[in-house]
N, C-alpha and C positions, 0 to 999 in steps of 0.2 A: 774523777768526776766528783765535784763538791756539791752539785745541784743538778736538777734536770727540769727544764720547762720548755714546752713548745706550744704554748697557748696562743701566741700571736704570729702575725705574718712574718715578722723579722727574726724568727727562730734561726739561730746561728747555723750557717751552711745548709739551710733548708731542712735541718733535722732536729735541732734543739739546742738550747743554751745549757752548757754543762759546767762552766766556771763562773760566769757572771752574765746577767741578762743584757742583751743588746739594748733593752729599754733603760738600763742603768741600775736595775735591781741587783743587789749583792747576793752572794750565795747564802748568807745567813738569813736574810729576809725571805729568800725563796723557800728554804726549808721550813721556816716558821709558817709561811703560807700553806705549805703542804700539811703541816700539823694542824693548822686551823681547819682546813678542809676536812681532815680526818675526824676532828672532834665534832664538826657540824654534821657529818654523816651519822655519828653516834647519837647526837641529840635527836636527829631526825627519826632514828629507829625508836627511841623512847617516846618522842612526842607523837608519832603516828599511833603508837599503842594507846597513848592517852586519848587521842581523838577518837579512836575506835570505841573507847569506853566512855565517851561523852565528857571527857575532861579537857578543858580548853585553857591554854596558856597563851594569851595574846602577846605578852611581852617576849615569848619565845619566838613566835613568828617574826616579830620585828628584829630580834637579835640575829636570827639566821639570815634574814634579808640583808641587813647592814653588813654583817660579816662577809657574806658572799661578795657583795659589792666591793669591799675593801681589797679583795684579791684580784680584781680585774687589772689588766695591764695599765701601768702609769697612773694608778690611783694612790697607793700608799707604799712608801719606801722605808718606813720607820720600824725597825726591829722591836723597839720597846712597845710600840702599839700592838704588835701581834702577840708578844709574850703576854701582855695584859689581857688581850682578847681571848687567848687560849685558856688562861686561868679562869676567866669569867665563864667561858664555854663549859669548862669542867664543872664549875659550880652550878650552872644552868642545868646540865645533864643530871647531876646528883640531886638537885631539887625535884626534878621530874621523877626520878627513880624513887626518891623517898615518898613523894606524894602517892605514886602508884602502889608502893608497898603498904602505905598507911590505909589505902582504900581496899587492900586485899586483892589487887589485880596482879595476876601471874605474869612475871617478866622473865621467867627462866629461859624462854626461847630466844632471848636477845643476847647476842655475843658481840662485845666490843671491849677491847682490852685497854682503853685509855687510862683506867685507874692505876695500872702498873707504872705509869710514868708521870703521874701528877706530882709536880714539885719544882725541882730546880731546872734552870735553863740548860744545864749540861745533860740532864735526862731528856729534855726536849730534843736537843741536837742528836743524841744517840738514837732516839726513837724515829726521828724524822726520816732518816735514810731508809727505813724499812716500810714506810707507808706512802711514799710518793708515787708519782705516775708510773714509774717502771716496776713497781711492786706487782702490777698485773703483768704476768709473763707472756700471756697469749696476746700477740700484737693486734689481732682483730678485735678481741674483747676490749683490750685497752683503748683502741681507737674509738670504738662505739661508746665506751664509758666516758671518755674525755669529750666526745662530741656532745653528749647529753649534758655533762657537767658545765661545759662552756656555754651551752644554750641556757642553762639555768642561771649561770652567773649574769649573763646579759639580762635575763628576765628579772633578776633581783634588782639590777640597776634601774630598770624602768618602773618596777613596782615601788622602789624607794621614792622616786620623784612623785609618783601618784600619792603615796602615803604622806609625803610632806604637805600635800594640799588637801589632806583629809579623805582620800579615796583608797579603799583597800578591798580585797576580795579574798575571803578565807579559802576558797577553792584553789586559788593560785598558790597561796602559801602551802596548802596541803600537798599540791602536786610537786612543788619544788622539793619538799621533804621526801615525798615518795620517790622522786628521781634520785636524790642523793643516797637514800637508803638502798635503792636498787643497785647502785654501783658497788655495793659490798656483797651482793648476792652472787656467789660463784655458780649457782644452779641455773641462772638465766642463760638461755641459748642466744646465739647471734641474732636469730630471727626475732626473738623477744626484745632484744636490745634495739634492733632497728625499729620495731613497733613503738618502743618507748621514746625513741628519738622523734618519731612522727607525732607522738602525743605531746612531746615538748614543743613542737611547732604549733600545735593547737593552743596550748596555754600561752605561747609567745604571742599569738594573735590576740588572745583575750587580754593579756597584760598591756600590749600596745594600745588596744582599744580603750582600756581603762585609763591609761595615761592621757590619751587624746581627750577623753571626756573630762578628766581632771583639769587639763590645761585650758581647754576651750570653755568649760563651765566657769572657770575662775577668771580667765583673762580675755575671753571672747574668741571668735574664730579668726585665725590669721587672714590678713587681707593684702592685696597687692600693694607693695610698699617700696619706695625708693629710699635706700639707706646711704647716708653720707659716709664717705671713707676718708675725709679730711679731718682736721683738728681745729680747735679754738685755742684761745690764749690763756684759758683758765687752767689751774692744776686739775689733774684728773685721777680717777681710779679705773683700772682696767679689770673687768670681770670676765672670767673664762670658765669653761665647763658647760653644764647643762641645766643647773637647778634654777628654775624660774622663781621659786619662792625666795631664794637668797637674793636674786636680783631685785625683786619687789621690795624686800626689807631695806636693801642698800639704797634704792631710789628714794624711798620715804625718808630715810635718815640723812641723806645728803641734800635734800631739798632745802634751798635757802642758805646753804653753807658756802656757796661760791666754788664748790667742787663739781666738776663734770664727771659723768660716767660713760665709759666706752665699753663695747663688747669685743671679745676676741674669740676666734675659733668657733666652736659649736654654739656659743651664746648669740651669734649673729641673728638667728631667727627670732629672738625675743622682740626685735624691732617690728615684726609683722603683727604682733598682738595689739589690739586696740587699747587695752588697759594701760600699756606702757607709754602710749603716745602723748599722754597728758603731761609728762615730765619734760619740761623745756631743757633741763640739764642732761637729758639722755641724748648724747650728741650723735653717736654713730658707731661704726665698727672700725677697729684699729688692727690692721695686719691681716694675717692669713690663717692657715691651718696650724694645728697644735705644734707641729714639729719645728716651726720657725720661731718659736717663742724665745729661744736663746738670743736671737738678734732683736726681735721686736719688743721684748720686755726691757731690754737694755735702752732702746731709744724712747720708750714711752715716758721715762723719767719718774712717773708716779708709782704708787703701790699697786700690786696685782692681787686680786682675790681669786683663788682657785676653788671652785665649788664642787667639782668632780674630776674625773680624768678629762683631759690627758695632761698630766704634769711631766715635764722633762726635768731631770735633776738640775736645779738652778745653779748658775754660775755665781761665784763669790761676789762678782761686781754688782749683782742686783739681788742677791739672796735675801738681804735685809729688807727688801721691799716686797717680798712674797709672803702672803698670808694664805693659810689653808682653812677649810671649814668642812663640816660633815665628816665623811669617811676618808677624806684626803689627808695625807701626812707626809712629811719629810723631816729628817733629823735637823734640828737647829732652826726650823722655820716656825714663825709664830702661828698659833692655831686659835681660831675663834670658835668657842663651844656654843652649843645650844643652851638657852635658858630653860628653867623648869617649865615655863609656859610654852616652850617650843619656839620662841623667838630668839633673835641673835642681836647682840650689841656690837655695832660696827664703828663705834666712836673712835677706837684706837686707829683703825685704818683711815678714817676720815681726817683725824688730826695729823696723821702722817702725811696724807696727801696735801694738806694745806702748806706744808713746809717744802714741797717739791716744785720743780719747774714744770711748766706746761709740756705736753708731749711734743716730740719732734715730728713734724709731718713727714710721712714716708710715701704718701700718694694723695691724689685728689680725685674727686668725682663721686659717682653713685653706683650702687649695684641694686638690682631689682629682685625681689623675692616675695614670698607670701602665698605661694600656690599650693597650699594644703587642699585637702579634698573639697572643703566647703567653697573655697574660691574658684577652683577649677570647675566644679559642678555648676557654679553660677554662670560660668562661661560655656556650659555644655553645648548649647545650641550652636555657638560660634565654632567650637572645636569639632562637633559632629559635621557641620556643614563643610568645614575645611577638609575633613577626611573624605567626605562624600564627593567633593568637587575635585579631589586629587591634589589640593594645595598642600596638604600634609599627607605624605606617603607612609611615614613610619615614625613611631616613638621609640626612643632609646632610653631605657632605665639605666642611669649611670649613678646610682646611689652608692652609699658606703663610706669608706674611710680614706683618708690621705695618709701619707707616710714619707719617710726620708729617702727611700730607695730611688736612685736615678731612673730606674725602669718605670717609675710611675709617671714620667713625662709622657709615656704612651697615651695616657688619658687626655692630656692636653692636645696632643697631635691627632688623636682619634676624633675629638670634638671639632677640631678645625677642619678635618677631612670629611666630616659628614656632609651629605648633600643638603642643599639649602631648603629642601622640602621635608626635612626631618626635624623633630623636636626632642630635646633632652629633658627627661623627667629625673630630678635628682633630690636627694636628701642626705644629710650627713656632711662631714667635712671633705668628702670627695669633691664637692662642688668647687672648692678653691682651685682645682686644676683647670677650670674653664669659666667660672662665673664672672670673670672680669674681661673675657674676650668679647669683642664686638661681633656677635653672631647674628644680629638683626632679629627680625620677627617675620611671621607669616600672617598677613592680614590683621596685624595688631596683636597677634599672639606671640609673646617672646619665645625665641627658640630654646631658651633655658628656663624651665619652670622649676623653681626651687621650693620644695614642700617644707623644708625646715631641718630640724635636727635628725640624727640617725633614727631615733624612735618614730619620727614622722614618715618613715618608710611605710608605715601603716597607711598613710594617706595615699601613697602610690598604689597600694593594693586596692583600696576603696575605689580609686579612680578607674583602675583596670576593670574591676568587677562591674562598676556602673556602665562603662563603655560596652562591656560584653552584653549587658542588659539592653542598652539603647540600640545596639546593632542586631539584637535578636540572635546572638550566637549561643551555641551549646557549651562551648569551652573557652576559657579565658585565653588559651594558647592559640585560638583562631584569630585573635586581634593582631593588628600590625604593630606589635610591640616586641622589641628585642631587649635582652638583659645582659649588660656588660658592666659588672659590678666589681668595684675595688673593695678589698676587705683589709682589716688590720687586727682588730681585737675581738673580744668575746661577744659584744653586743651585735657585731656583724654576723656572728654564728646564729644568734637568736633570730635575727631578721631572715637569714637564709632558711632556717627551719620553718619559720612562719610562712614564707613563700612556697616552700615545698608542700606544706600542709594544705595551702590554698589551691594546690594543683598546678602551680606555675612550673613549666619545664624549660629545658634548654638554657639555663642560666650559665653564663660564663663568669668565672672568678679569676681575679688577678691581684697583683702581678704574678703571684705564684699560688698554687693550690696549697691548702693547709698541710703543714708537716704532720699533724696528728691523724691524718687520713692514711690508714694502711693501704697497700695496693688492693686488697680484697674489698675493703669498705669503699674505697674510691670507685672500684669497678661496679659495686652495687648502685652507687649514686649516678654513675654514668649510664648504666643500663636501665635503671628505673626512672630517672629524672632528666637525663640528658645533660648532666653537669659537665662543663668543660673549662679549659683554661684559655689563655690568650696567647697569641703568637706575635704578629706585627700588624701595624695599622692597615696596610694595604691588603694583606691576605684576610684579615678578620673582617674588613669591610665587605669584601667579596662574599665571604661566608654568610654574614648577617643579611646582606641585601639580596643574596641568592641569584 
């Protein structure tokens, strides 16, 4: 075993990747990520001590947030990046220690042995094998620790996007560090770790609410929108990921250049925001979910800008057209850094685009989205009347992630098989399994209501809570809403913990349950929250519809 990672749904054999990640992550990158996580836990111990004594390091909060984000599945595959990040992390930790010592603050109670391996990459490799996931020998404690860590990783991703737009919450940063530090505490009981996991859900809600505020305050509330999925004859740039600020910068810099901009994957919901509709060269969405990029990037012909996950290791045939930015990285791929003022210069990718052929058209037509909470609540009277009249019998929340597994065809077939008096509420790239199906509408209400990106699952929670209020119910679980959610990576764990914190029960996860859930931890989730898996479309429909 040269590595061990089981943080995503594609964990090899349903247990974990031990030689190379199914995602494409090499073993040396995996152990560097383990080392980075260990250093972040150490920084958190010292920074919490600083906060307790009124000492604030804002740059430390930002550093931890960005570093956490870089370890999410399909974000960064570059060993060099992580080696540099680890060395910086050790410097950050030492700066905090020196500052605390200078102020006479006692830090003798903090134990973290990173100092013994500061230096060469060989020392990094030797140390990494002793501090990874499996270094926690008790499988239940390990399971709970990783559940918390993955929730915090997803939280960091959402906090990062809010931060890019000028929105931050020091309490969220403080909690992330509290949670990281807690995973080093061998004195915490299983019950205390379960409680910490639920607290992670509380801060997950806060973080998604913060990002929702950042996005809507900056770009307006998403609105019902028809998005073109065809192409034009101009050269184009394809932007993928989740970062709306990057998109805004790119649209401004491409205006008047003759270069069109298309979205891919999770960037599709950008079309729903009013602020982006003024750009006539913002053409539409090209392609499908992240895992199909190896074919769709090929046919696009122009350069691709990856702003966040999910990056698939690029083929040599189009690797020279891939650009990364932010925390995304891949060896040999051009990276666009942030300027001192926080902006980015996209001139290189724009000039590259001008030399490329126009995209090859792979489909035609339109898809409809923009049903975040503000838009759905604007239709509340119509929705409530449809429920009261029996025109809408049940809502199915089918948010989450998409992925490569053939078993994910289940979600397409499930959507097709749903009775015509049901409505799908979705967010995240899971939508690509059914958002191009002709499922019709109910009294003018589309049967697929797409709230947006995975972080916009917050909108689905807001909608559910509002419906509970409108119908005068005591509990959100009394609503005619079923949860059949697909998951893939750590942001989905964040969303799950948020839903559990909000009291949502009987959530079904697929296509497989997380490998990091030990039998005992899974049992706790089943008994306390009704968490379940999926079987087949016919049996699951009978179960959901009762």
